[in-house]
C-alpha positions as CSV (number, residue, x, y, z in Angstrom):
1,M,122.3,92.9,94.7
2,V,123.0,91.8,91.4
3,V,121.2,94.0,88.4
4,D,121.7,91.5,85.2
5,F,119.7,92.5,82.1
6,R,121.2,89.7,79.7
7,R,119.0,87.8,77.7
8,A,120.9,84.4,78.7
9,Q,120.4,84.4,82.7
10,S,123.5,82.6,84.1
11,D,124.2,82.0,87.8
12,H,126.8,84.6,89.0
13,S,129.7,83.7,90.9
14,S,130.0,84.7,94.4
15,L,131.7,87.7,95.4
16,N,134.5,87.3,98.5
17,I,135.3,90.5,100.7
18,N,137.9,89.9,103.3
19,R,137.4,86.2,102.9
20,S,133.8,86.1,103.7
21,N,131.1,85.7,100.9
22,V,128.5,88.2,100.2
23,E,125.2,87.4,100.0
24,I,123.2,88.4,97.0
25,V,119.7,89.4,97.6
26,K,116.8,90.3,95.4
27,S,116.2,93.7,97.1
28,T,117.7,96.1,99.6
29,K,116.7,99.4,101.2
30,F,119.2,102.1,100.7
31,L,119.0,105.8,102.3
32,G,115.0,105.2,102.5
33,V,114.6,104.0,99.1
34,H,113.7,100.4,98.1
35,L,115.8,98.9,95.4
36,V,115.0,95.7,93.5
37,E,117.0,93.8,91.1
38,D,114.7,94.2,88.0
39,L,114.9,98.2,88.7
40,T,111.2,98.4,89.1
41,W,109.8,100.9,91.7
42,L,106.5,98.8,92.8
43,L,108.1,97.9,96.0
44,N,109.4,101.5,97.3
45,T,106.1,103.1,96.2
46,S,104.0,100.6,98.2
47,S,105.9,101.2,100.9
48,I,105.6,104.9,100.6
49,T,101.9,104.6,100.0
50,K,101.5,102.4,103.4
51,K,103.5,105.1,105.2
52,A,101.7,107.8,103.8
53,Q,98.2,106.4,104.4
54,Q,99.1,106.0,108.1
55,H,99.7,109.5,108.4
56,L,96.7,110.4,106.9
57,Y,94.9,108.7,110.1
58,F,96.6,111.5,112.0
59,L,95.3,114.1,109.8
60,R,92.0,113.1,110.0
61,R,92.3,113.1,113.9
62,L,93.5,116.8,113.7
63,R,90.5,117.9,111.4
64,K,87.9,116.2,113.8
65,A,89.9,118.4,116.4
66,Y,88.7,121.4,114.3
67,L,92.1,122.7,113.6
68,P,92.0,125.4,110.9
69,P,93.3,124.6,107.6
70,P,96.5,126.4,107.7
71,I,97.9,124.1,110.4
72,L,96.3,121.0,108.5
73,T,98.6,121.8,105.7
74,T,101.7,122.7,107.6
75,F,101.0,118.9,109.2
76,Y,100.2,117.6,105.5
77,R,103.6,119.4,104.0
78,G,105.8,118.3,107.2
79,T,104.9,114.7,107.3
80,I,102.9,113.3,104.4
81,E,104.3,115.4,101.7
82,S,107.8,114.8,103.0
83,I,107.1,111.1,102.9
84,L,105.7,111.3,99.0
85,S,108.8,113.4,98.2
86,S,111.7,111.6,99.6
87,C,114.4,111.2,96.7
88,I,111.5,111.6,94.4
89,T,113.8,112.8,91.7
90,A,115.4,109.2,91.7
91,W,112.3,107.1,91.5
92,F,109.4,109.0,90.2
93,G,110.4,109.5,86.5
94,N,110.4,105.6,86.2
95,C,107.1,104.7,87.9
96,T,104.3,103.2,86.2
97,V,101.2,105.0,85.5
98,S,99.2,103.3,88.2
99,E,101.9,103.6,90.9
100,R,101.5,107.3,90.1
101,K,97.8,107.3,90.5
102,T,98.2,105.5,93.9
103,L,100.5,108.3,95.2
104,Q,98.2,111.0,93.8
105,R,95.3,109.3,95.3
106,I,96.7,109.9,98.9
107,V,97.3,113.7,97.9
108,R,93.7,114.0,97.0
109,T,92.6,112.2,100.1
110,A,94.3,115.1,102.0
111,D,93.0,117.6,99.7
112,K,89.6,116.4,100.7
113,I,90.5,116.4,104.4
114,I,92.1,119.6,104.6
115,G,89.7,121.3,102.0
116,V,92.6,123.2,100.4
117,S,93.9,122.7,97.3
118,L,97.2,120.9,97.5
119,P,99.9,120.5,94.8
120,S,99.9,117.5,92.8
121,V,102.7,114.5,93.0
122,M,103.6,115.4,89.4
123,D,103.9,119.1,90.6
124,I,106.0,118.1,93.5
125,Y,108.2,116.0,91.1
126,S,108.8,118.9,88.7
127,T,109.4,121.5,91.5
128,R,112.5,119.1,93.0
129,C,113.9,118.5,89.4
130,I,114.1,121.9,88.8
131,R,115.3,123.0,91.9
132,K,118.1,120.3,91.6
133,A,118.9,121.2,87.9
134,N,118.9,124.8,89.6
135,S,121.6,123.9,92.0
136,I,123.7,121.7,89.8
137,Y,123.9,124.8,87.3
138,Y,124.9,127.0,89.9
139,V,127.7,124.6,91.0
140,I,129.0,124.2,87.3
141,F,128.8,128.0,86.5
142,S,129.5,129.9,89.9
143,V,133.5,129.4,89.1
C-alpha cells in the first residue's frame, strides 16, 4: 500500500523484494484494523459496525431467555465492547462525526436491550487513552 499526499500524483515505481514484484493495493487489514491508502477510517468503522451488529442479535436472544442484566452486561463487555474498542486508540481520534454516531448507535441499542446504562464509545476511548498514557509514563519514569 502506498500513502502519497503529494498534489501532483505520479505513478509509483514497482518494488522488488527477492526478485519478485510487490503488489500495490488500495487497502489492507493489519492486526484486525483496516488501513486505506488515503488514511480514512470508513472501511474500518463499517467493518466494526457490521461485526458488532451481528453480536447484538445474540444479546437480544439472551434477553429473550430472561437472563439478568449483570449477565447481559458481561456478555456485552466480552463481545460487543471488545469489538468496538479493539485498537481504538489508533483509529477513533480520526473518525468522522458520522462514523462516531454509527458506533454510538450500537452502544445505545445494547443499552436499551440490557436496560442498564453503558459507557459511551467516547468514554471507552478516553479510558483506553489514559490507560495507555499511564503505561507509557510508568515505563519511562520507573527507571
